[in-house]
N, CA, C and O of each residue as an XYZ file, in Angstrom:
444
protein
N      -8.109     -9.981    -28.912
C      -6.674    -10.036    -28.755
C      -6.270    -11.431    -28.281
O      -6.992    -12.096    -27.537
N      -5.126    -11.836    -28.728
C      -4.559    -13.124    -28.351
C      -3.358    -12.868    -27.454
O      -2.662    -11.866    -27.620
N      -3.109    -13.761    -26.509
C      -1.938    -13.653    -25.650
C      -0.808    -14.465    -26.290
O      -0.975    -15.630    -26.651
N       0.343    -13.805    -26.415
C       1.541    -14.423    -26.991
C       2.628    -14.467    -25.936
O       2.549    -13.792    -24.910
N       3.648    -15.276    -26.207
C       4.777    -15.409    -25.291
C       6.077    -15.195    -26.049
O       6.281    -15.733    -27.136
N       6.954    -14.393    -25.446
C       8.321    -14.243    -25.937
C       9.132    -15.356    -25.278
O       9.146    -15.495    -24.055
N       9.797    -16.132    -26.103
C      10.525    -17.298    -25.637
C      12.001    -17.134    -25.977
O      12.347    -16.830    -27.118
N      12.867    -17.335    -24.992
C      14.309    -17.231    -25.186
C      14.936    -18.528    -24.702
O      14.673    -18.975    -23.585
N      15.762    -19.127    -25.542
C      16.406    -20.409    -25.231
C      15.400    -21.460    -24.777
O      15.688    -22.257    -23.885
N      14.212    -21.458    -25.396
C      13.199    -22.473    -25.117
C      12.358    -22.222    -23.885
O      11.515    -23.050    -23.540
N      12.563    -21.092    -23.205
C      11.786    -20.783    -22.005
C      10.877    -19.585    -22.248
O      11.303    -18.571    -22.801
N       9.625    -19.711    -21.829
C       8.701    -18.587    -21.896
C       9.125    -17.531    -20.890
O       9.223    -17.815    -19.697
N       9.378    -16.311    -21.363
C       9.894    -15.253    -20.503
C       8.824    -14.206    -20.183
O       8.675    -13.800    -19.031
N       8.086    -13.774    -21.200
C       7.103    -12.708    -20.999
C       5.883    -12.963    -21.861
O       5.999    -13.421    -22.998
N       4.713    -12.665    -21.317
C       3.456    -12.800    -22.052
C       2.909    -11.408    -22.335
O       3.072    -10.490    -21.531
N       2.261    -11.261    -23.485
C       1.681     -9.980    -23.882
C       0.563    -10.237    -24.872
O       0.482    -11.313    -25.465
N      -0.298     -9.248    -25.050
C      -1.392     -9.429    -26.003
C      -1.078     -8.701    -27.304
O      -0.367     -7.697    -27.323
N      -1.622     -9.230    -28.376
C      -1.445     -8.632    -29.699
C      -2.621     -9.052    -30.570
O      -3.236    -10.095    -30.349
N      -2.923     -8.220    -31.563
C      -4.055     -8.482    -32.449
C      -3.764     -9.578    -33.460
O      -4.683    -10.205    -33.986
N      -2.478     -9.812    -33.732
C      -2.111    -10.826    -34.734
C      -0.693    -11.317    -34.463
O       0.046    -10.719    -33.682
N      -0.329    -12.408    -35.115
C       1.033    -12.932    -34.991
C       2.042    -11.920    -35.523
O       3.139    -11.786    -34.980
N       1.669    -11.208    -36.585
C       2.560    -10.178    -37.144
C       2.819     -9.082    -36.104
O       3.960     -8.663    -35.913
N       1.762     -8.621    -35.436
C       1.908     -7.597    -34.398
C       2.733     -8.133    -33.224
O       3.527     -7.400    -32.635
N       2.546     -9.403    -32.890
C       3.310    -10.015    -31.801
C       4.798    -10.043    -32.148
O       5.637     -9.732    -31.303
N       5.124    -10.408    -33.372
C       6.538    -10.414    -33.796
C       7.109     -9.003    -33.759
O       8.268     -8.813    -33.390
N       6.310     -8.021    -34.135
C       6.766     -6.633    -34.107
C       7.047     -6.184    -32.668
O       7.956     -5.388    -32.434
N       6.278     -6.687    -31.717
C       6.484     -6.329    -30.315
C       7.882     -6.734    -29.847
O       8.478     -6.067    -29.002
N       8.394     -7.821    -30.399
C       9.719     -8.290    -29.993
C      10.820     -7.298    -30.350
O      11.898     -7.337    -29.758
N      10.565     -6.415    -31.306
C      11.561     -5.428    -31.710
C      11.377     -4.091    -30.994
O      12.151     -3.162    -31.221
N      10.366     -3.980    -30.134
C      10.126     -2.753    -29.391
C      11.310     -2.471    -28.462
O      11.709     -3.331    -27.677
N      11.866     -1.260    -28.558
C      13.048     -0.916    -27.763
C      12.798     -0.999    -26.262
O      13.668     -1.447    -25.514
N      11.628     -0.574    -25.817
C      11.312     -0.641    -24.394
C      11.242     -2.078    -23.901
O      11.736     -2.399    -22.820
N      10.629     -2.932    -24.694
C      10.531     -4.344    -24.339
C      11.922     -4.971    -24.302
O      12.250     -5.689    -23.358
N      12.737     -4.708    -25.314
C      14.092     -5.251    -25.346
C      14.923     -4.742    -24.168
O      15.700     -5.497    -23.583
N      14.760     -3.467    -23.821
C      15.486     -2.898    -22.681
C      15.085     -3.636    -21.401
O      15.942     -3.975    -20.584
N      13.785     -3.883    -21.229
C      13.341     -4.637    -20.057
C      13.989     -6.015    -20.002
O      14.418     -6.461    -18.938
N      14.060     -6.684    -21.140
C      14.655     -8.020    -21.181
C      16.139     -8.004    -20.833
O      16.652     -8.959    -20.251
N      16.827     -6.924    -21.189
C      18.254     -6.817    -20.895
C      18.496     -6.401    -19.445
O      19.420     -6.897    -18.800
N      17.669     -5.495    -18.937
C      17.869     -4.967    -17.582
C      17.364     -5.924    -16.517
O      18.054     -6.166    -15.526
N      16.176     -6.470    -16.706
C      15.590     -7.351    -15.695
C      16.395     -8.638    -15.584
O      16.920     -9.163    -16.566
N      16.471     -9.128    -14.340
C      17.228    -10.344    -14.085
C      16.362    -11.396    -13.418
O      15.425    -11.085    -12.683
N      16.695    -12.635    -13.690
C      16.078    -13.767    -13.023
C      17.208    -14.680    -12.579
O      18.054    -15.072    -13.382
N      17.216    -15.010    -11.316
C      18.268    -15.841    -10.739
C      19.644    -15.228    -10.972
O      20.614    -15.940    -11.230
N      19.720    -13.906    -10.879
C      20.992    -13.209    -10.984
C      21.528    -13.009    -12.391
O      22.648    -12.530    -12.566
N      20.738    -13.371    -13.395
C      21.189    -13.238    -14.784
C      20.174    -12.448    -15.589
O      18.972    -12.545    -15.340
N      20.650    -11.657    -16.563
C      19.703    -10.939    -17.427
C      18.792    -11.923    -18.154
O      19.199    -13.044    -18.460
N      17.565    -11.502    -18.426
C      16.636    -12.357    -19.155
C      17.100    -12.588    -20.586
O      16.836    -13.637    -21.174
N      17.791    -11.603    -21.137
C      18.230    -11.683    -22.546
C      19.598    -11.052    -22.656
O      19.885    -10.050    -22.002
N      20.444    -11.642    -23.488
C      21.796    -11.123    -23.677
C      21.889    -10.084    -24.785
O      22.971     -9.563    -25.054
N      20.777     -9.778    -25.424
C      20.781     -8.801    -26.504
C      21.150     -9.386    -27.851
O      21.130     -8.684    -28.862
N      21.486    -10.665    -27.874
C      21.933    -11.308    -29.105
C      21.075    -12.520    -29.471
O      20.715    -12.701    -30.634
N      20.755    -13.335    -28.491
C      20.005    -14.574    -28.744
C      18.677    -14.271    -29.431
O      18.072    -13.221    -29.217
N      18.245    -15.205    -30.250
C      16.977    -15.027    -30.949
C      15.812    -15.148    -29.971
O      15.795    -16.023    -29.106
N      14.847    -14.257    -30.125
C      13.627    -14.306    -29.323
C      12.525    -14.836    -30.227
O      12.266    -14.276    -31.293
N      11.883    -15.905    -29.807
C      10.794    -16.496    -30.574
C       9.464    -16.049    -29.979
O       9.388    -15.686    -28.805
N       8.434    -16.077    -30.789
C       7.093    -15.749    -30.302
C       6.173    -16.926    -30.601
O       6.267    -17.562    -31.651
N       5.291    -17.197    -29.659
C       4.313    -18.275    -29.830
C       3.053    -17.889    -29.065
O       3.068    -16.979    -28.237
N       1.983    -18.582    -29.352
C       0.737    -18.365    -28.614
C       0.910    -18.929    -27.202
O       1.491    -19.999    -27.016
N       0.407    -18.205    -26.227
C       0.522    -18.617    -24.830
C      -0.284    -19.878    -24.557
O      -1.325    -20.115    -25.171
N       0.212    -20.675    -23.632
C      -0.558    -21.819    -23.146
C      -1.691    -21.273    -22.267
O      -1.650    -20.110    -21.866
N      -2.686    -22.085    -21.968
C      -3.756    -21.609    -21.073
C      -3.213    -21.126    -19.714
O      -3.695    -20.130    -19.174
N      -2.225    -21.821    -19.173
C      -1.647    -21.424    -17.889
C      -0.945    -20.074    -18.011
O      -1.075    -19.233    -17.122
N      -0.208    -19.854    -19.090
C       0.486    -18.580    -19.308
C      -0.515    -17.440    -19.506
O      -0.270    -16.314    -19.075
N      -1.634    -17.733    -20.155
C      -2.677    -16.722    -20.330
C      -3.258    -16.285    -18.994
O      -3.546    -15.105    -18.794
N      -3.431    -17.232    -18.082
C      -3.937    -16.907    -16.749
C      -2.934    -16.030    -16.004
O      -3.324    -15.062    -15.352
N      -1.647    -16.361    -16.095
C      -0.607    -15.550    -15.451
C      -0.643    -14.137    -16.020
O      -0.547    -13.165    -15.271
N      -0.781    -14.014    -17.348
C      -0.836    -12.696    -17.981
C      -2.043    -11.910    -17.477
O      -1.918    -10.741    -17.113
N      -3.217    -12.557    -17.455
C      -4.433    -11.870    -17.016
C      -4.317    -11.415    -15.561
O      -4.728    -10.306    -15.220
N      -3.765    -12.261    -14.715
C      -3.599    -11.915    -13.302
C      -2.602    -10.773    -13.139
O      -2.844     -9.835    -12.379
N      -1.495    -10.852    -13.845
C      -0.492     -9.791    -13.772
C      -1.015     -8.476    -14.295
O      -0.735     -7.421    -13.727
N      -1.766     -8.528    -15.368
C      -2.340     -7.314    -15.941
C      -3.347     -6.684    -14.976
O      -3.376     -5.465    -14.811
N      -4.171     -7.521    -14.341
C      -5.153     -7.008    -13.380
C      -4.454     -6.316    -12.223
O      -4.907     -5.268    -11.763
N      -3.366     -6.884    -11.754
C      -2.593     -6.273    -10.669
C      -1.979     -4.956    -11.125
O      -2.017     -3.965    -10.395
N      -1.414     -4.941    -12.330
C      -0.756     -3.736    -12.844
C      -1.742     -2.598    -13.075
O      -1.409     -1.439    -12.830
N      -2.931     -2.905    -13.536
C      -3.900     -1.847    -13.833
C      -4.409     -1.161    -12.568
O      -4.981     -0.074    -12.637
N      -4.203     -1.790    -11.426
C      -4.585     -1.165    -10.166
C      -3.584     -0.096     -9.746
O      -3.884      0.725     -8.879
N      -2.409     -0.095    -10.344
C      -1.376      0.891    -10.039
C      -1.747      2.233    -10.649
O      -2.283      2.286    -11.756
N      -1.470      3.307     -9.942
C      -1.799      4.641    -10.444
C      -0.888      5.081    -11.571
O      -1.239      5.992    -12.321
N       0.280      4.454    -11.712
C       1.195      4.849    -12.778
C       1.199      3.852    -13.935
O       2.181      3.767    -14.672
N       0.120      3.104    -14.099
C       0.017      2.111    -15.171
C      -0.076      2.805    -16.527
O      -0.971      3.622    -16.742
N       0.851      2.484    -17.452
C       0.817      3.103    -18.787
C      -0.184      2.396    -19.688
O       0.194      1.485    -20.425
N      -1.423      2.783    -19.647
C      -2.486      2.101    -20.365
C      -2.391      2.170    -21.869
O      -3.094      1.429    -22.557
N      -1.543      3.037    -22.411
C      -1.463      3.188    -23.862
C      -0.375      2.339    -24.495
O      -0.196      2.400    -25.711
N       0.356      1.554    -23.725
C       1.438      0.729    -24.251
C       1.010     -0.732    -24.322
O       0.058     -1.151    -23.664
N       1.735     -1.495    -25.137
C       1.559     -2.937    -25.101
C       2.050     -3.399    -23.740
O       3.120     -2.990    -23.289
N       1.291     -4.228    -23.103
C       1.607     -4.657    -21.757
C       2.172     -6.067    -21.773
O       1.632     -6.958    -22.429
N       3.253     -6.259    -21.051
C       3.773     -7.608    -20.914
C       3.902     -7.953    -19.433
O       4.107     -7.090    -18.580
N       3.776     -9.230    -19.170
C       3.876     -9.756    -17.822
C       4.951    -10.828    -17.862
O       4.910    -11.729    -18.700
N       5.907    -10.728    -16.956
C       6.972    -11.723    -16.931
C       6.455    -13.037    -16.377
O       5.685    -13.065    -15.417
N       6.884    -14.115    -16.990
C       6.461    -15.458    -16.601
C       7.461    -16.112    -15.658
O       7.225    -17.208    -15.151
N       8.566    -15.441    -15.432
C       9.600    -15.912    -14.516
C       9.785    -14.843    -13.442
O       9.483    -13.674    -13.681
N      10.273    -15.223    -12.269
C      10.516    -14.211    -11.242
C      11.605    -13.249    -11.725
O      12.649    -13.689    -12.207
N      11.372    -11.953    -11.599
C      12.349    -10.973    -12.064
C      12.670     -9.950    -10.983
O      11.883     -9.688    -10.073
N      13.857     -9.390    -11.126
C      14.336     -8.317    -10.259
C      14.893     -7.245    -11.166
O      15.584     -7.544    -12.140
N      14.595     -5.992    -10.848
C      15.185     -4.870    -11.576
C      16.351     -4.373    -10.732
O      16.138     -3.652     -9.757
N      17.588     -4.746    -11.090
C      18.733     -4.370    -10.258
C      18.950     -2.859    -10.186
O      19.609     -2.378     -9.265
N      18.413     -2.113    -11.134
C      18.575     -0.662    -11.093
C      17.737     -0.040     -9.976
O      17.957      1.115     -9.612
N      16.785     -0.787     -9.433
C      15.939     -0.280     -8.355
C      16.401     -0.733     -6.975
O      15.908     -0.239     -5.961
N      17.344     -1.668     -6.934
C      17.825     -2.159     -5.649
C      18.772     -1.151     -5.036
O      19.618     -0.579     -5.725
N      18.628     -0.936     -3.744
C      19.533     -0.040     -3.026
C      20.810     -0.793     -2.711
O      20.805     -2.009     -2.516
N      21.902     -0.050     -2.666
C      23.129     -0.688     -2.198
C      23.015     -0.813     -0.688
O      22.541      0.095     -0.005
N      23.452     -1.934     -0.190
C      23.331     -2.212      1.230
C      24.665     -1.944      1.890
O      25.691     -2.469      1.458
N      24.662     -1.125      2.939
C      25.845     -0.837      3.715
C      25.856     -1.826      4.865
O      25.187     -1.619      5.877
N      26.617     -2.901      4.709
C      26.547     -3.957      5.702
C      27.731     -3.946      6.655
O      27.943     -4.929      7.365
N      28.526     -2.851      6.697
C      29.582     -2.822      7.678
C      29.014     -2.352      9.009
O      27.908     -1.815      9.074
N      29.774     -2.559     10.051
C      29.268     -2.297     11.381
C      29.467     -0.860     11.869
O      28.964     -0.508     12.936
N      30.180     -0.030     11.125
C      30.363      1.331     11.610
C      29.133      2.164     11.337
O      28.278      1.773     10.542
N      29.037      3.289     11.975
C      27.856      4.126     11.827
C      28.060      5.252     10.818
O      27.260      6.187     10.776
N      29.100      5.185     10.014
C      29.417      6.126      8.933
C      29.599      7.552      9.436
O      29.380      8.495      8.676
N      29.993      7.737     10.692
C      30.271      9.074     11.211
C      31.767      9.285     11.287
O      32.287      9.601     12.357
N      32.463      9.122     10.197
C      33.922      9.273     10.166
C      34.328     10.700      9.965
O      35.520     11.002      9.915
């Protein structure tokens, strides 16, 4: 397997493995992968707007190391989906759907 990178606006966003360039291009159309790109945010902005073209290229050696390290960490999780194509984000990401709303007022909510 070769490690590929999904690139948006010239920036490497996510690395994943695929058996061929054709399979790597097909991964870009995966609904789950696209949903992750739309939902996940970096620096307060979605990784993908749902419209911009996503390019695929072979990962650099540094990106391959990031992918291998991220994959090793993920496989240690008990809920790791081993039957899916795995991608590792190359940029810091936040899933805003998992963030709790913060109640930052000073009252104790006993109204």
